[in-house]
C-alpha positions, -999 to 999 in steps of 0.1 A, spaced: 207 -446 -225 175 -426 -239 142 -447 -231 105 -436 -239 77 -443 -220 38 -440 -229 22 -433 -194 -14 -438 -190 -30 -420 -156 -66 -429 -148 -80 -412 -120 -91 -372 -110 -68 -356 -130 -87 -334 -155 -95 -302 -147 -73 -302 -116 -42 -288 -131 -23 -320 -142 -13 -313 -180 5 -282 -167 21 -301 -137 32 -330 -164 47 -300 -184 68 -283 -155 76 -317 -144 94 -325 -176 109 -293 -180 123 -296 -146 140 -335 -156 150 -326 -191 121 -350 -206 107 -343 -247 74 -356 -259 40 -347 -247 8 -350 -226 -30 -346 -236 -63 -357 -219 -78 -387 -227 -110 -403 -222 -98 -422 -191 -77 -396 -176 -41 -382 -193 -17 -401 -214 17 -389 -223 48 -401 -241 80 -390 -220 116 -394 -236 147 -389 -219 180 -410 -202 171 -441 -178 176 -417 -146 152 -385 -159 126 -406 -164 126 -428 -132 128 -392 -112 101 -382 -137 78 -413 -130 82 -414 -91 77 -375 -94 38 -380 -108 25 -399 -76 47 -379 -52 41 -343 -63 5 -345 -80 -18 -314 -79 -38 -311 -44 -70 -319 -64 -56 -349 -80 -65 -387 -72 -47 -406 -89 -67 -444 -93 -44 -468 -117 -6 -458 -142 0 -479 -169 36 -476 -183 45 -488 -220 82 -488 -234 79 -478 -270 104 -467 -294 123 -436 -293 113 -407 -314 136 -379 -312 110 -348 -303 126 -315 -297 107 -304 -269 78 -313 -246 44 -301 -256 7 -300 -243 -13 -320 -271 -51 -318 -277 -77 -343 -262 -74 -375 -272 -89 -408 -276 -98 -433 -250 -129 -445 -235 -151 -421 -217 -136 -429 -178 -125 -396 -169 -135 -385 -133 -148 -353 -122 -133 -335 -94 -149 -329 -62 -146 -293 -47 -121 -280 -29 -113 -253 -6 -90 -224 -11 -52 -228 -14 -27 -210 -1 -16 -192 -34 -51 -180 -35 -55 -170 0 -21 -148 -1 -33 -130 -31 -70 -126 -18 -56 -106 11 -27 -86 -9 -42 -48 -11 -17 -51 -45 -30 -80 -64 -61 -76 -88 -82 -99 -69 -77 -84 -38 -108 -91 -15 -123 -108 -47 -148 -139 -33 -143 -163 -59 -104 -165 -64 -97 -201 -74 -68 -217 -94 -63 -254 -107 -53 -264 -74 -87 -249 -55 -121 -240 -59 -155 -252 -73 -157 -287 -92 -183 -309 -90 -211 -281 -78 -209 -262 -111 -203 -289 -137 -228 -290 -160 -219 -317 -181 -187 -339 -198 -157 -330 -209 -150 -307 -181 -146 -276 -197 -157 -238 -190 -187 -239 -214 -197 -269 -195 -200 -257 -165 -221 -225 -147 -189 -202 -152 -202 -202 -192 -223 -170 -188 -188 -150 -177 -163 -142 -206 -130 -139 -197 -111 -106 -195 -79 -102 -215 -57 -110 -181 -78 -138 -169 -78 -153 -207 -33 -148 -205 -36 -172 -174 -57 -194 -184 -40 -197 -217 -8 -200 -198 8 -238 -191 35 -219 -167 8 -204 -151 -13 -220 -121 -45 -209 -136 -39 -227 -171 -72 -243 -180 -90 -237 -143 -126 -237 -158 -134 -212 -128 -112 -186 -133 -124 -152 -127 -115 -118 -110 -137 -83 -104 -138 -77 -143 -151 -102 -157 -165 -123 -128 -196 -133 -102 -203 -109 -83 -219 -102 -47 -251 -92 -34 -266 -86 4 -304 -89 1 -330 -85 25 -357 -113 32 -375 -96 6 -347 -103 -16 -343 -61 -20 -308 -52 -26 -291 -37 8 -265 -10 2 -227 -10 14 -201 -34 8 -219 -69 10 -188 -84 32 -188 -58 54 -224 -53 57 -228 -87 67 -197 -88 96 -219 -57 107 -255 -78 107 -236 -111 121 -220 -86 150 -258 -73 157 -269 -110 161 -284 -112 132 -291 -142 111 -278 -144 76 -283 -169 46 -248 -175 33 -249 -188 -3 -215 -217 -4 -201 -236 -29 -230 -260 -33 -257 -242 -15 -269 -222 17 -258 -219 52 -277 -200 80 -252 -181 100 -250 -167 135 -225 -156 159 -217 -187 175 -200 -171 206 -238 -149 205 -264 -168 227 -292 -151 222 -283 -150 182 -279 -192 185 -307 -195 205 -327 -174 181 -315 -193 149 -329 -224 171 -364 -205 176 -369 -197 139 -355 -231 126 -376 -252 150 -345 -271 160 -344 -274 197 -313 -293 205 -299 -310 171 -260 -298 174 -249 -269 150 -214 -271 133 -196 -244 133 -166 -225 112 -138 -211 130 -113 -186 115 -83 -207 118 -67 -238 142 -55 -212 168 -92 -206 168 -105 -241 171 -79 -247 199 -100 -221 220 -134 -243 221 -121 -278 217 -91 -304 217 -77 -314 184 -52 -345 178 -29 -347 153 -53 -368 126 -84 -345 134 -60 -312 123 -53 -329 94 -89 -335 86 -96 -300 93 -68 -285 71 -70 -309 39 -85 -300 7 -114 -311 18 -124 -292 48 -149 -314 63 -169 -309 96 -151 -330 122 -163 -339 154 -142 -327 180 -143 -329 219 -152 -297 237 -127 -277 255 -138 -270 292 -148 -233 295 -156 -230 258 -161 -200 242 -192 -212 223 -226 -205 231 -238 -237 253 -268 -236 228 -246 -245 200 -242 -285 208 -264 -289 239 -264 -321 262 -235 -332 237 -196 -333 243 -185 -330 212 -188 -298 188 -189 -300 146 -163 -282 133 -150 -270 101 -126 -241 87 -132 -220 61 -133 -234 27 -143 -207 1 -128 -173 -2 -161 -158 11 -157 -175 47 -120 -164 51 -135 -124 43 -162 -129 68 -139 -147 95 -108 -127 92 -115 -98 115 -143 -104 140 -154 -139 147 -136 -169 166 -160 -189 150 -199 -187 131 -226 -213 134 -230 -227 98 -256 -248 92 -274 -262 62 -298 -236 51 -332 -257 47 -365 -263 67 -369 -300 88 -364 -330 63 -358 -308 33 -321 -311 13 -301 -275 14 -316 -248 -7 -289 -239 -32 -309 -216 -60 -309 -179 -49 -350 -177 -54 -358 -207 -37 -332 -199 -7 -351 -164 -2 -380 -179 -5 -378 -213 19 -354 -193 43 -370 -161 46 -388 -168 76 -354 -179 91 -330 -155 83 -326 -113 80 -303 -112 50 -293 -129 21 -256 -129 8 -260 -140 -23 -238 -141 -57 -251 -151 -93 -222 -181 -99 -251 -206 -104 -248 -241 -82 -255 -268 -105 -255 -294 -81 -260 -291 -43 -237 -308 -19 -237 -302 21 -209 -303 44 -192 -338 48 -190 -348 86 -164 -374 99 -154 -382 135 -120 -397 141 -122 -434 152 -89 -452 167 -67 -426 144 -88 -430 114 -114 -405 95 -147 -424 99 -177 -406 77 -211 -399 93 -222 -380 60 -201 -382 26 -203 -354 7 -185 -318 -4 -150 -325 -7 -152 -361 -15 -176 -367 -41 -176 -383 -69 -145 -399 -60 -141 -436 -64 -144 -467 -41 -124 -496 -55 -143 -520 -56 -129 -564 -49 -146 -577 -84 -153 -562 -115 -195 -556 -119 -220 -550 -143 -228 -516 -139 -254 -508 -113 -277 -480 -101 -286 -483 -64 -310 -457 -47 -302 -463 -8 -330 -464 14 -349 -438 32 -325 -420 61 -292 -404 50 -304 -403 11 -273 -415 -11 -271 -434 -43 -244 -451 -54 -232 -461 -95 -208 -485 -102 -181 -491 -134 -163 -526 -135 -146 -526 -104 -152 -487 -94 -182 -474 -74 -196 -442 -71 -214 -430 -41 -229 -397 -45 -231 -370 -21 -256 -372 9 -290 -361 -5 -310 -361 30 -339 -379 42 -364 -397 14 -397 -383 37 -409 -359 9 -413 -349 -27 -386 -326 -23 -360 -347 -13 -369 -374 -37 -368 -347 -64 -331 -341 -55 -324 -380 -57 -336 -384 -91 -316 -351 -102 -287 -364 -88 -293 -398 -104 -296 -382 -136 -266 -359 -131 -242 -385 -117 -253 -408 -152 -246 -384 -179 -210 -370 -159 -194 -404 -154 -209 -417 -189 -224 -450 -167 -256 -466 -185 -270 -486 -155 -276 -528 -163 -297 -526 -131 -314 -510 -102 -312 -517 -66 -329 -510 -40 -344 -515 0 -366 -544 3 -390 -520 24 -420 -518 -3 -430 -480 10 -397 -462 9 -397 -436 -17 -365 -445 -31 -381 -481 -37 -411 -462 -57 -383 -445 -75 -368 -476 -89 -401 -491 -91 -402 -464 -116 -376 -466 -139 -383 -487 -170 -363 -508 -190 -339 -522 -161 -342 -549 -139 -350 -546 -103 -328 -564 -72 -348 -555 -40 -317 -558 -11 -327 -566 25 -313 -537 43 -283 -552 64 -274 -578 42 -269 -540 24 -249 -531 53 -225 -563 54 -218 -558 16 -215 -525 22 -183 -530 46 -171 -557 24 -169 -530 -7 -154 -505 12 -126 -525 27 -119 -547 -7 -134 -577 8 -147 -611 -14 -160 -642 2 -179 -645 34 -178 -629 67 -196 -624 100 -216 -588 99 -227 -573 127 -253 -551 117 -269 -526 150 -289 -499 136 -322 -485 140 -349 -501 118 -346 -522 84 -372 -543 72 -366 -581 78 -373 -606 56 -399 -622 82 -419 -589 80 -409 -581 114 -383 -548 121 -348 -561 127 -319 -543 136 -297 -562 157 -283 -589 135 -254 -612 133 -252 -622 95 -232 -649 80 -220 -646 40 -214 -620 15 -227 -604 -19 -241 -634 -29 -262 -641 0 -264 -643 40 -285 -662 67 -290 -646 98 -270 -665 125 -285 -643 150 -302 -611 162 -313 -595 194 -339 -609 211 -373 -593 197 -395 -569 219 -427 -550 205 -426 -518 191 -453 -496 207 -471 -474 183 -448 -484 154 -423 -457 138 -432 -436 164 -415 -457 190 -381 -443 173 -388 -408 185 -402 -417 220 -376 -435 243 -405 -436 265 -420 -458 250 -388 -482 242 -383 -483 278 -419 -501 285 -412 -524 261 -381 -537 277 -391 -535 310 -423 -559 299 -401 -581 286 -379 -584 319 -409 -580 343 -441 -589 326 -470 -566 342 -447 -555 373 -428 -529 348 -447 -499 366 -433 -511 399 -397 -501 387 -371 -477 400 -375 -456 370 -383 -425 385 -407 -407 356 -426 -439 354 -445 -429 385 -456 -399 367 -477 -425 339 -513 -425 346 -534 -456 354 -552 -450 323 -516 -445 303 -503 -479 322 -534 -502 311 -533 -490 277 -494 -500 273 -498 -530 286 -526 -539 263 -503 -530 234 -479 -550 247 -493 -579 261 -518 -579 225 -494 -569 203 -517 -537 194 -498 -517 167 -468 -532 185 -444 -551 157 -419 -570 171 -379 -556 165 -348 -565 174 -334 -531 165 -302 -521 188 -308 -486 185 -341 -489 199 -321 -507 228 -300 -478 235 -335 -456 232 -349 -476 261 -323 -476 282 -313 -436 280 -351 -433 293 -346 -464 321 -317 -440 334 -336 -410 335 -314 -395 308 -342 -384 278 -378 -397 272 -384 -380 239 -358 -370 215 -362 -344 193 -336 -362 163 -322 -389 153 -298 -407 174 -303 -379 203 -307 -405 234 -280 -428 220 -254 -401 218 -257 -385 251 -255 -424 268 -227 -423 249 -212 -391 265 -221 -400 297 -203 -434 291 -173 -418 283 -172 -399 318 -163 -432 331 -130 -445 322 -136 -485 329 -161 -507 341 -181 -538 344 -205 -555 328 -240 -565 331 -253 -600 328 -273 -611 294 -277 -644 278 -278 -664 245 -310 -682 236 -312 -711 209 -342 -705 189 -354 -722 155 -318 -726 146 -305 -694 151 -291 -673 183 -308 -647 199 -295 -623 223 -312 -618 255 -311 -586 276 -335 -594 302 -308 -601 325 -289 -565 315 -323 -547 323 -328 -563 354 -293 -556 370 -297 -520 357 -329 -516 380 -312 -530 411 -285 -503 402 -307 -474 397 -325 -485 433 -287 -485 447 -282 -448 431 -252 -459 410 -243 -430 391 -252 -423 353 -222 -426 339 -212 -460 354 -244 -475 343 -241 -462 309 -209 -475 309 -220 -510 320 -243 -509 291 -220 -501 263 -197 -529 278 -226 -558 280 -234 -547 244 -192 -551 232 -196 -582 251 -226 -598 237 -212 -591 199 -181 -610 211 -199 -639 226 -219 -644 195 -189 -643 172 -174 -668 190 -206 -693 185 -207 -682 151 -166 -689 143 -172 -724 163 -200 -727 134 -187 -717 106 -153 -714 105 -149 -675 97 -129 -652 116 -135 -620 98 -157 -600 115 -174 -565 99 -191 -539 121 -214 -517 103 -247 -498 105 -257 -466 122 -250 -481 159 -211 -484 151 -214 -445 147 -208 -447 186 -174 -445 190 -171 -462 227 -193 -492 216 -170 -496 185 -136 -493 203 -148 -519 226 -161 -544 204 -130 -543 184 -111 -545 214 -125 -577 224 -131 -592 191 -92 -587 186 -82 -600 219 -102 -636 209 -83 -632 174 -110 -617 152 -98 -602 119 -122 -567 128 -131 -548 98 -150 -510 99 -156 -484 75 -133 -463 60 -147 -443 26 -187 -444 32 -209 -441 67 -216 -469 83 -249 -457 86 -276 -457 60 -255 -429 39 -232 -462 28 -260 -488 21 -261 -478 -16 -228 -490 -21 -240 -527 -5 -269 -527 -28 -248 -521 -59 -223 -547 -49 -252 -573 -43 -272 -563 -73 -238 -559 -96 -231 -599 -82 -263 -611 -90 -262 -601 -128 -227 -609 -139 -219 -631 -160 -209 -663 -153 -171 -668 -166 -180 -701 -187 -205 -679 -206 -182 -646 -215 -162 -667 -244 -130 -667 -253 
C-alpha cells in the first residue's frame, strides 16, 4: 500500500546537514518525494509503502545529524503523487521561526582528515563539515547561508564548491566550508602585532613549551594559554592577569590525558566528549600532574577537550593539558576582535595566535558539574546557545535582561524561550555594550519582536538602566528571588504554585533590605515570602560580599552581642581595639550595615569563623572551599537551630548553630567535621521550613534555585532529606541556578503578566 506523508520538522534543522540527511535516508528506504527548508524548519513530502515510510519516519529522529535538535515533528497524510525520485528543493513557505545551530566541536571524519597527510586539508586549522564546526559565533543574519556569515569574504575554490553543491557529500551546504586554497589563514604575532616567522602552530607549541603565555583565538573569543604542568608559567599567568586564586580551566588532549589528573565517571565522560565540549568540573586525582596553581585550595579542576581543529593541532604531540582561561581582564567580557585582543591582552600575552575568520558573536565556554547523575549548568554558553527551552505555557514575546552578576538575557516566542550565552558581570560599560549587542543580534537571528522588557527590581543595576532605555515597550520589574523561583519552574516545565527555596548572595527585597535566604510560595503570577533566614547587618554593605571577616563578626554579634570578640576564633585576637570599637558601633547602630537574609553571606561567615578564609579574591571562594572541607567528612551531625514566627513569616535563626560551632572550635574539632555539620544544618533547616509551609499550604513541590545551590553537597543533602519527607524536589536542568538563569524567570513572569485573558482572545 503506497502512502504519502507531509512531514514538518521544527528545531535546529537548518545548517546542520538535515536536508542531505533526509535525501540519503529516502534513498536508503526507497522513498520518493522532496525536502526543503521552510521558515519554520524543514518540510518534506515522502511517498512509499507503509513499512518503508514507518522506518523512514523513525530514522528521522533516531539517526538525525549530530548538530540537529528536533523540537517537534508534525505529520499529515496526503494523496500519493507518484514522483519518480526524491529531490532537495528550494527554500519554501512558513513563518520565520528557524533556529540557528550552536557551535560544535570537530567531528571524527574531519579529525581523521586533519591528520591524514594525503588529504588536501591536512593540518588545516579551519576544517569543518555539516556535522561540526562554527555556527552561532559566525552567523551575521538569517537565513543561515554563507553570505550571512563571516565566511562571506572567502569565495569557494572549485574543489570546495563541488563538495558544497553535492547532496551526497557531507559538506553539502556546509556554510563555513573552506580549505587552504580558499579559506582563512593563521598567523602568529607578538604583543605589538608584528608577525613572527615560521609555521604558526609549530612556533606556538615551541613558545608554550618554553613557558610563554599565548593568546589563542578560538571559536567565540580568545583564550590565554600556558602549559598546565609548568608551575612557573601558571604562576606568571596569575601575576600578569591579576588573578590570585580563582581556578583556571584546562584543555586536555584526550580522555586518556584527562585520566592522568582527574577522576571521571560515565556521565562526565559523556559530557566531555559530546558535540558541545563544555568545561566539566572533575574531582582531582591525587598526585595530579597539573601545577598546584591551576586550581589552588579546590578539589575540582574545570576540564574540557579540544573543540577546534587548531586546539587538536596544538595538543597533538606535546602537552597533556594546557591552561585555557578566558582572554579578558578582570570584570570584562572575553576578547574576540583581533585588534581589541592585542590591545587589551598585550600586557599578559607574549604572543597571539590569530586568524582572519571573523567572530561575529563572542561566546565563552560553558561550565557544567554533574549533580545526581545529571548535568548542572554553572555557565550556559558555547555549544548550547541559542538552543531553546520549552515553556509550560505560551506567553507574549519578552526580552528579559537578567540581573548584575553572570549576565545573560532571554527572549521568548510562544512556548519557547531562548537564553543567551554568558555575557559577564555587568559592572562596566564594556559588558553592558556586550549585553546590548547580544540583545540586538539575537532578536534579529530569531526574528523576535518583544512586546515587553523584564528586568531586576534593583534600580542601580546596569541591566535595569538598559531596560529603562528601551523605548516603546512596557517594562516589568521582577523581584530577584521570584525570578529564581520562576526560572527553575520554567526550566522544568512546571506551572501552578510551588515552594521555592532560593539561596544566593544578594538580591533587593521588596522591603528594601538585602534578601538571599528565601522560602517563597507562588508561581509565575505572584508569590509571598513564607520564610527567610533571620536577618543580620551587612557591615560595609556591598564590601561585605568580598570580606568573610566582615560577616563573621555580624553573625557572632547576633549570637553573643558585645562578647563577640571573646569567641575562640583565632584571627579575632588580631583585631585591634579601635577596629573592634568600630565594628561594634557599625553593628549596634546599623551604620552602613543594611540588613540581609543572605545565605551566601552565612557561608562566608562560617568559613571565616572556622579559620578557612577571611578574605576572598573571587565570588563564592569561601563557600567553595568550605564545601571542599565538608566533603572530606563522609557523614556527620547537624548543629541546632530555631524557627521563629515573626510578622506572619517564619525566620530561620542560626544563633544556636553559631554557639555550637564556637564550642567545637574551642574543643578543636576538625575543620572537615565542622564544615560538614554546618552543611547538614542548613539542609535540615530547609526541610523543617518546607514541612511547615506544606502544613500551611498543602504544597509538596519544592524548587531549589540560587547560586548557593551550585554547592553539590548542600543540594544533594537537601534533596535527600526532602524526598525522605515525600516532597517532590526539582532542581535546574537547562539553565544555571545562579544569576545566569534569572532572565528565564524574569521572562516568564513578565510574559504571564502580559498574556491576553482567554475571554479576550475572541473566536
